[in-house]
C-alpha positions as CSV (number, residue, x, y, z in Angstrom):
1,M,-20.8,-1.0,8.3
2,K,-19.1,1.0,5.5
3,R,-16.7,-0.4,3.0
4,V,-13.4,1.4,3.3
5,G,-10.3,0.8,1.2
6,L,-6.7,1.2,2.4
7,I,-3.6,1.5,0.1
8,V,-0.1,2.2,1.4
9,N,2.8,3.4,-0.8
10,P,5.6,1.5,0.9
11,V,8.4,3.6,-0.5
12,A,6.9,7.1,0.0
13,G,9.0,9.4,2.1
14,M,12.1,7.3,2.2
15,G,14.2,9.9,0.4
16,G,13.5,12.7,3.0
17,S,16.0,12.0,5.7
18,V,18.8,11.2,3.2
19,G,18.3,14.5,1.4
20,L,16.7,13.1,-1.8
21,K,13.8,15.0,-3.4
22,G,11.6,11.9,-3.7
23,T,11.7,8.2,-4.2
24,D,10.3,7.8,-7.7
25,G,12.0,5.3,-10.0
26,E,15.7,4.8,-9.4
27,L,15.7,7.3,-6.5
28,Y,14.2,4.5,-4.3
29,R,17.3,2.4,-4.8
30,R,19.5,5.4,-4.2
31,A,17.6,6.0,-0.9
32,L,18.3,2.4,0.1
33,E,22.0,2.8,-0.7
34,L,22.1,5.9,1.5
35,G,20.6,3.9,4.4
36,A,17.0,5.2,4.3
37,E,14.5,3.4,6.4
38,P,10.8,2.9,5.4
39,V,8.6,5.8,6.6
40,T,5.1,4.6,5.8
41,P,4.9,1.7,8.3
42,G,5.1,4.0,11.2
43,R,2.8,6.6,9.7
44,T,0.2,3.9,8.8
45,E,0.3,2.3,12.3
46,E,0.0,5.7,14.0
47,F,-3.0,6.6,11.8
48,L,-4.8,3.2,12.2
49,S,-4.3,3.3,16.0
50,R,-6.2,6.6,16.3
51,I,-9.3,5.5,14.4
52,Q,-12.2,5.2,16.9
53,R,-14.8,3.7,14.6
54,K,-12.9,0.6,13.5
55,D,-15.8,-1.7,14.4
56,D,-18.0,0.0,11.8
57,I,-15.5,-0.6,9.0
58,A,-15.5,-3.4,6.5
59,L,-12.0,-3.1,5.2
60,L,-10.8,-3.6,1.6
61,V,-7.0,-3.6,1.8
62,A,-4.1,-4.0,-0.6
63,P,-1.8,-7.0,0.1
64,G,1.4,-7.2,2.1
65,K,3.4,-4.0,2.6
66,M,0.8,-2.1,0.7
67,G,-1.8,-2.8,3.4
68,T,-2.4,-6.1,5.2
69,D,0.9,-5.8,7.1
70,Y,-0.7,-3.1,9.3
71,V,-4.3,-4.2,9.9
72,A,-4.0,-6.7,12.7
73,G,-6.1,-4.4,15.0
74,F,-9.2,-4.5,12.9
75,N,-12.0,-6.7,14.3
76,G,-14.4,-6.3,11.4
77,P,-14.3,-8.1,8.0
78,V,-11.0,-7.6,6.0
79,T,-10.9,-8.4,2.3
80,V,-7.6,-8.4,0.5
81,V,-7.8,-6.7,-2.9
82,G,-5.3,-7.4,-5.8
83,E,-1.8,-8.8,-5.9
84,I,1.6,-7.3,-5.8
85,G,5.2,-8.5,-6.4
86,E,8.3,-8.0,-4.4
87,E,8.7,-4.5,-5.8
88,T,5.7,-2.2,-6.0
89,S,4.9,0.5,-8.4
90,A,2.4,3.3,-9.3
91,D,0.6,0.8,-11.5
92,D,-0.2,-1.3,-8.4
93,T,-1.7,1.7,-6.7
94,R,-3.8,2.6,-9.7
95,R,-5.0,-1.0,-10.4
96,I,-5.9,-1.7,-6.8
97,A,-7.7,1.6,-6.3
98,T,-9.8,0.9,-9.4
99,E,-10.7,-2.6,-8.1
100,M,-11.7,-1.2,-4.7
101,V,-14.1,1.2,-6.3
102,E,-15.5,-1.6,-8.4
103,R,-16.1,-3.5,-5.1
104,R,-18.2,-0.5,-3.9
105,A,-15.7,1.1,-1.5
106,E,-17.4,4.1,0.0
107,L,-14.1,5.7,1.2
108,L,-10.6,5.2,0.0
109,I,-7.6,5.8,2.4
110,F,-4.1,6.2,1.0
111,V,-0.8,6.7,2.7
112,G,1.9,8.5,0.6
113,G,2.8,11.8,-1.0
114,D,1.8,13.9,-4.0
115,G,2.8,11.2,-6.5
116,T,0.5,8.8,-4.7
117,A,-2.3,11.4,-4.8
118,R,-1.9,11.7,-8.5
119,D,-2.1,7.9,-9.0
120,I,-5.3,7.8,-7.0
121,Y,-6.8,10.6,-9.0
122,D,-5.8,8.8,-12.3
123,A,-7.5,5.7,-11.0
124,I,-10.8,7.0,-9.5
125,D,-11.1,10.7,-10.3
126,A,-13.8,11.8,-7.9
127,E,-15.9,8.7,-7.8
128,V,-15.5,8.2,-4.0
129,P,-14.1,10.4,-1.2
130,V,-10.6,9.8,0.0
131,V,-8.6,10.4,3.2
132,A,-5.0,11.1,2.5
133,V,-2.4,10.3,5.1
134,P,0.8,12.4,4.5
135,A,4.0,10.3,4.3
136,G,5.9,11.4,1.2
137,V,8.9,13.6,0.8
138,K,6.5,16.0,-0.8
139,A,2.9,16.2,0.4
140,Y,1.9,19.7,-0.7
141,S,-1.6,18.9,-2.2
142,A,-4.6,20.2,-0.3
143,V,-6.2,16.7,-0.1
144,F,-3.8,15.7,2.7
145,A,-4.7,15.7,6.4
146,V,-2.4,17.7,8.6
147,N,-0.9,14.6,10.1
148,P,-1.8,10.9,10.7
149,R,-3.8,11.7,13.8
150,A,-5.9,14.3,11.9
151,A,-6.4,11.7,9.1
152,A,-7.9,9.3,11.7
153,H,-10.3,12.0,12.8
154,M,-11.4,12.5,9.2
155,V,-12.2,8.8,8.9
156,D,-14.3,9.0,12.1
157,V,-16.3,12.0,10.9
158,F,-16.9,10.3,7.6
159,M,-18.3,7.3,9.4
160,E,-20.6,9.7,11.3
161,G,-21.9,11.1,8.0
162,S,-19.8,14.1,7.2
163,S,-20.4,15.9,3.9
164,V,-17.5,16.0,1.3
165,T,-15.8,18.7,-0.5
166,Q,-13.3,18.9,-3.5
167,Q,-9.6,19.6,-2.8
168,E,-6.7,20.0,-5.2
169,V,-4.1,17.5,-6.2
170,L,-0.8,19.2,-7.2
171,D,1.5,18.0,-10.0
172,I,5.0,18.6,-8.9
173,D,7.6,18.8,-11.7
174,E,10.0,16.0,-10.5
175,D,12.8,17.0,-12.8
176,A,12.7,20.6,-11.7
177,F,12.4,19.6,-8.1
178,R,15.6,17.5,-8.3
179,E,17.3,20.6,-9.9
180,D,16.4,22.7,-6.9
181,R,13.3,24.4,-8.5
182,L,9.8,24.1,-7.3
183,A,7.3,24.1,-10.2
184,S,3.8,22.8,-9.7
185,R,0.4,22.9,-11.4
186,R,-3.2,21.9,-10.5
187,Y,-3.5,18.2,-11.6
188,G,-7.1,17.6,-10.6
189,T,-9.4,17.3,-7.5
190,L,-10.4,14.6,-5.2
191,L,-13.3,14.4,-2.8
192,V,-12.5,14.6,0.9
193,P,-14.6,14.7,4.1
194,E,-15.4,18.3,4.8
195,E,-13.4,18.9,8.0
196,R,-11.3,22.0,7.5
197,R,-9.6,21.8,10.9
198,F,-8.0,18.4,9.9
199,L,-7.0,19.4,6.3
200,Q,-3.9,21.2,5.3
201,R,-4.0,24.0,2.8
202,G,-2.3,23.5,-0.5
203,K,1.2,24.9,-1.2
204,V,1.3,28.5,-2.4
205,A,4.2,29.9,-4.4
206,S,6.2,32.7,-2.8
207,S,5.3,36.2,-4.0
208,G,8.0,38.1,-5.7
209,S,6.5,41.6,-5.1
210,P,8.8,44.4,-4.1
211,S,7.3,44.7,-0.6
212,V,7.8,41.0,0.0
213,E,11.4,41.1,-1.2
214,E,12.1,44.1,1.0
215,S,10.7,42.2,4.0
216,K,13.0,39.3,3.2
217,R,16.0,41.6,3.1
218,E,15.0,43.2,6.4
219,I,14.7,39.8,8.1
220,A,18.1,38.7,6.6
221,G,19.9,41.9,7.6
222,F,18.7,41.6,11.2
223,F,19.4,37.9,11.4
224,V,23.0,38.1,10.0
225,E,23.7,41.1,12.3
226,G,23.0,38.8,15.4
227,M,24.8,35.6,14.2
228,D,27.3,34.1,16.6
229,P,30.6,33.2,14.9
230,E,30.9,29.9,16.8
231,T,27.4,28.6,16.2
232,L,26.4,26.2,13.5
233,Y,23.4,27.5,11.6
234,L,21.3,25.0,9.7
235,L,19.4,26.9,7.0
236,G,16.3,25.2,5.7
237,P,14.6,25.5,2.3
238,G,12.8,28.5,1.0
239,T,13.4,32.0,-0.5
240,T,13.1,33.7,2.9
241,V,15.9,31.7,4.3
242,R,17.9,32.1,1.0
243,A,17.8,35.9,1.7
244,I,20.1,35.2,4.7
245,T,22.8,33.6,2.5
246,E,22.4,36.4,-0.1
247,E,23.1,38.9,2.7
248,M,26.4,37.1,3.4
249,G,27.2,36.6,-0.3
250,L,26.9,32.8,0.0
251,P,25.1,30.3,-2.3
252,K,21.9,28.5,-1.0
253,T,20.3,25.2,-2.0
254,L,16.7,26.5,-2.4
255,L,15.0,23.2,-1.6
256,G,17.7,21.7,0.7
257,V,19.4,22.3,4.0
258,D,22.8,24.2,4.1
259,A,25.1,24.9,7.0
260,V,26.9,28.1,7.8
261,V,29.5,28.9,10.5
262,A,31.2,32.3,10.9
263,R,29.6,33.5,7.7
264,R,31.1,30.7,5.6
265,Q,29.3,27.7,4.2
266,V,30.4,24.4,5.8
267,G,27.8,22.1,4.1
268,A,25.4,22.2,1.2
269,D,22.3,20.1,0.5
270,L,22.7,18.1,3.7
271,N,21.0,14.9,4.7
272,E,20.4,13.7,8.2
273,Q,23.7,11.9,8.6
274,M,25.7,14.9,7.3
275,I,23.9,17.2,9.8
276,L,24.7,14.7,12.6
277,D,28.3,14.6,11.5
278,L,28.5,18.4,11.8
279,F,27.1,18.2,15.3
280,Q,30.2,16.3,16.3
281,E,32.3,19.4,15.5
282,Y,29.9,22.2,16.6
283,L,28.2,22.0,20.0
284,T,26.1,25.1,19.6
285,R,23.4,24.8,16.8
286,V,20.5,26.8,15.5
287,I,17.9,25.5,13.0
288,V,16.5,28.3,10.8
289,V,13.2,27.5,9.0
290,T,10.4,29.5,7.3
291,P,6.8,28.3,7.1
292,L,5.7,26.6,3.8
293,G,3.6,29.1,1.9
294,G,-0.1,28.4,2.1
295,N,-0.2,25.8,4.8
296,G,2.3,27.0,7.4
297,F,4.3,23.8,8.0
298,I,7.7,24.5,9.6
299,F,8.6,20.8,9.8
300,G,7.4,17.8,7.9
301,R,6.8,19.2,4.4
302,G,9.8,19.5,2.1
303,N,12.5,19.6,4.9
304,K,12.5,16.0,6.2
305,Q,16.3,16.2,6.6
306,F,15.3,17.8,9.9
307,T,14.4,14.5,11.4
308,P,13.2,14.1,15.0
309,H,16.7,13.0,16.0
310,V,18.2,16.2,14.4
311,I,15.6,18.4,16.1
312,R,16.1,16.9,19.5
313,R,19.9,17.1,19.2
314,A,19.8,20.7,18.1
315,G,17.3,21.5,20.9
316,P,13.7,22.7,20.3
317,E,14.8,26.0,22.0
318,N,17.3,26.5,19.2
319,I,14.7,26.7,16.4
320,H,14.5,30.1,14.8
321,V,11.5,30.8,12.6
322,I,11.5,33.6,10.0
323,A,8.6,34.7,7.7
324,T,7.5,37.8,6.0
325,R,4.5,39.7,7.4
326,Q,2.6,39.0,4.2
327,K,3.0,35.3,4.6
328,L,1.9,35.2,8.2
329,R,-1.2,37.3,7.4
330,T,-2.5,34.3,5.4
331,L,-1.9,31.8,8.2
332,D,-4.1,31.1,11.3
333,C,-1.3,29.1,12.9
334,L,1.9,27.1,12.0
335,H,2.1,23.3,11.8
336,V,4.6,20.6,12.6
337,D,4.5,17.0,11.5
338,T,7.9,15.5,12.3
339,G,6.8,11.9,12.4
340,D,7.2,11.8,16.2
341,P,3.9,12.7,18.0
342,E,5.7,13.3,21.3
343,L,8.1,15.8,19.6
344,D,5.2,17.5,17.8
345,E,3.6,18.0,21.1
346,T,6.8,19.5,22.5
347,L,7.1,21.9,19.6
348,A,3.4,23.0,19.9
349,G,2.5,26.3,21.6
350,W,3.2,30.0,21.0
351,I,6.5,31.0,19.4
352,T,8.2,34.2,18.2
353,V,8.6,34.6,14.5
354,T,11.0,37.2,13.1
355,V,9.1,39.3,10.5
356,G,11.4,42.3,9.9
357,Y,14.4,44.3,11.2
358,R,14.0,44.0,15.0
359,Q,10.4,43.1,14.5
360,S,8.7,39.8,15.5
361,R,5.2,38.4,15.9
362,M,3.8,35.7,18.2
363,I,2.0,32.9,16.5
364,Q,0.7,29.5,17.7
365,V,2.2,26.2,16.5
366,A,-0.2,23.3,16.2
367,G,1.2,19.8,16.7
């Protein structure tokens, strides 16, 4: 048996559906005020249910909502590590991770976002490999598995003796992010099982080269030309989508979701409930998204206002993906991680992506 540690960040991801840019500090309380529901319980349970080699694991687990609440299905030995209070913090994550390594954990699993990844790095550096289950509002670092199912596969291959490799942890400037600017830097590296098919690539900044900017203008011109005046257009984050609003002379929340009808803005920086309220007024809806640079996610990274409920109400057939040719050349496929495995499977398959004026390309979406 191998000693495996499990730490869950119970507040990770809660800000996504309510339009917040994270849940650090006081933002967690703000998320609760807005009616946010915990995200990590479902992600953790989905991940744990997919592990095939449970009987080979001697589990070291954080207490309560940071771990033991989710491990009833484990038949092997379970040891609780550390103590927590009613409210948890990054200090709990760092302290418990350190103690797990001191207890000779051979693999450390954590469920959270980029902030949790930084906490794990601060605690253990590269002493033991990790499996990172994406659950945060932001999960841009290259240490994360593509989704909880992929993370479970990574645990299984580690149990079978997989080699390990180093992957980057990103430091996202939280203040800039809340001000609608994405600024990141390399924070460090963690060891992960070397299974490229299950790992996401790290976030890559959009290029500002003249050819890329021209591609964005071509896409925007073609899209605006074909807009229906009675349709609600929900415009996701990103500079490629922003080119559409620039073509219409409208503002755009770069890291949020805005709404446009008849070339006028009817909502800015929307959360899930605001989108659903607009659905009461507009019966025809289109979701417009662009893949995240570097890893190709169209849902599940940085745009969690598009919840499974919103996507189903809009209709998967009404999803419009746009991307520059330059971006698509760097991607083998696109990814979705909505938090609903059944919906992910529905969205998987070949889709058409608008890449220029009257130009498109077929690319596969992996669930």
